[in-house]
N, C-alpha and C positions, 0 to 999 in steps of 0.2 A: 613144774616140780611141786611136788604134795609132800610136807612132813607132818606126819601125827605119831604120836605115841611112842617117839625117839626113834621112828624109822623115817626114811626118806627115799622116793619113788620119782624117778623121771620119766616122761611120757614124751618121747619125740615127736615133734611138729610134721615131721616127713611120714610119719604112720598116721596121726591125728588128721590131715591134710587129705587123706582119702578115707578114714573112717568115721571122722569127726565125734565118735564116744568112744571111751574105754568105761567099761565096768569094773571094779576094782573094791577091795577091802583091807584096811589095815586093822588087825585084833578084832572090835566087835563096832568097827566104823565102816558100813557099805557108803561107797561114793561112785559118782560117775564123772570122769574128765572129760569135758565137752570143748569142743575149739571149731568155730564156725571160720571158713576160710574168706568169704566174701565180705566180711567186716573184720577178720583178723582178730577176732576176741577168744580169749580162753578163760572158761569158769568152770570151777569144780564146785559140784553140790552133794549133800547128805542125801541119800537116798532114802532114807527114812519119812515118813509122814502118814500121821492119822493111823499108828500102830500097825504099820505094813512097810514092807521095803519094796520099792518099786526097781525095775528095771527098763532102760530108757534106750529106744532106737531112734534112727530119722527117719521122718518122713518124707524127705527128697523134695520139700516145699520151703519156699523163704515168705518171709514175713517183714516189710521194711528193710529187706536186705539181709535179714539175720535167719539162720538156721530154725526150724518148726520140729520140736521134738515130739516123740510120744510114749507113754509108758506102756507097757505090755498087759501091765495089771486091769486098767480100766480103758484102755483106748484112748484116753484124754489126750490133747494136744499141748505142747510147751511151748514158749517163747524162749530162746535158749540164751539169750544175754541178761535176762531178769529173773529166770527160772520161774517163771509163773503160768499158771494152768490158762490157757484162752479158750479151749474148747472142749465140752464133754465134762465128766462127774465131778472131775478136780478143776475146773474152770473157778479161777480166782485164789486158788491155793498157789502158796510161794513155798519153795525148796530152801532150806538153808543152806548158806553158800560155806564153804569151806576154804581157809586161805591158799593161795597158790602163787607161783611166780613163774614168768618165763625168762630163761636164763639160758645162756651156752651151756653146751654140753663141758665145754672146759671148767667152767666154773662151778658147775654141778659135780664134777670130778674130784676138784680140788676140795670143795667143802664136805662132799660125803664121798670118801671112798671108800666106802661098804656100801652106797646105795644102789639099790635096784634099778635095774633101766628095761623098760618093754622093748623088746627085738623084733625083728623084721619076719619071725616063725610066726605068722600069725593065722597061718591056714587057707588065706588068701593070696591071690596073684595079684601085685598091684606095682606100679613103675614109682617103688619108693625112691625117694630123693630127688625126682622129678618135682617140679609147680606146674599144675594145672591153670592155677590163677595169676601167670606173672604178670607183673605191674599193675594187678587190679588195685593195689592201695597206692600207687602213684599220686600224690597231692595235684598234679595237675590233671588228673582226668576225671571223667565223670562216672557214676556208679551204674553202669549200663544194666544192672539186675535190679536197679531200685525203681519203683513206681511211686509216684508223688512228688510232693515240692520240698525240695532239700532246705533246712534249717540255713538261712543266709548269714549265721553268725559266725561260721567258719567255713572253710571249703570242706564239701561233703567228704572228701578223701581223708582229710588230715586224722592223723592219728593221736589219740589223747590218752592221758591218766584218768582216771575214773577213782574218785575218792568219795564214800558215803558213810556219814557217821549222823547216828540220830535224826535220820530221814533227811539229813540236809546233802546233797549231792553237789559235789563240783567239778568238773573237767577243767585238764591242764595240758593245752596243745603242744604235743611234741617239739614243735617248732619254737614255741617261746623256751621248752626247757633246754633244747640245744644252744641257744644263744646265752640264757642267762647261768645254765650250771647247776645252780643252788636255787629253789624257790621256798621261801617261807610265808605261812599263811596260817589262818585260825579259822576252823570248821566247827559249829557246834559248841564253840568256847575251849574248843582242842586245839591246841597247838601242833602243826605237822610242819614236815618240812620234807622235801621232793629235790634228789640227787640225778642228773643226768651224767652219763658218760659216755664220750666220743669214741665213735667205731661201730656201736651195737646196729644191728639192721636187721630188717623185717623178713620172715620166712620166705614172702612174696616177692621179693625184689629181682630175683633170677631166675632162668628155668631149670637151673640146676642149683638145687639147695645149697650145695656146700661151697658154690659161689658166693 
């Protein structure tokens, strides 16, 4: 879900799981909706950088089990999860993030009855609704597409909530949120609260996403 300038738009994960990037614009704000299936991360970026508008595609490569994007203007490579250039002319540059949420379509339709939804008429033939990465985020599994030594502080497939304020980053494991329900914390002198609702599933849990 992206909400900008009084407009709400939904980008179904059943489409993003195959295309990984959707290019869009609301009023004068151009942005890219990105989703990396193998790390189950959705991040939305403003496509404006250094007085130009970039268009992004997928390189088909992974770095630290995360999608590597490229921009068509300079062919620089970008790390999806942090929006930072890693190879090429724009290496070291960072894209501005646009707030977004992953919610169920039922919640989206209830909150935004006039919201727009990307549909399956993409011009491509894909088995939308099927998940080719079934069980990849099972906390008891190992990330078979990851090369390197996993950080021992959490299981490598643990899903987390990430909050970053004033360059201070903190992760909250879903397993903790599920047991506590509500977590109060302070990050960079700012009070934050996290709520967990039972029954929310991952898009990667089943072979059929509707299940």
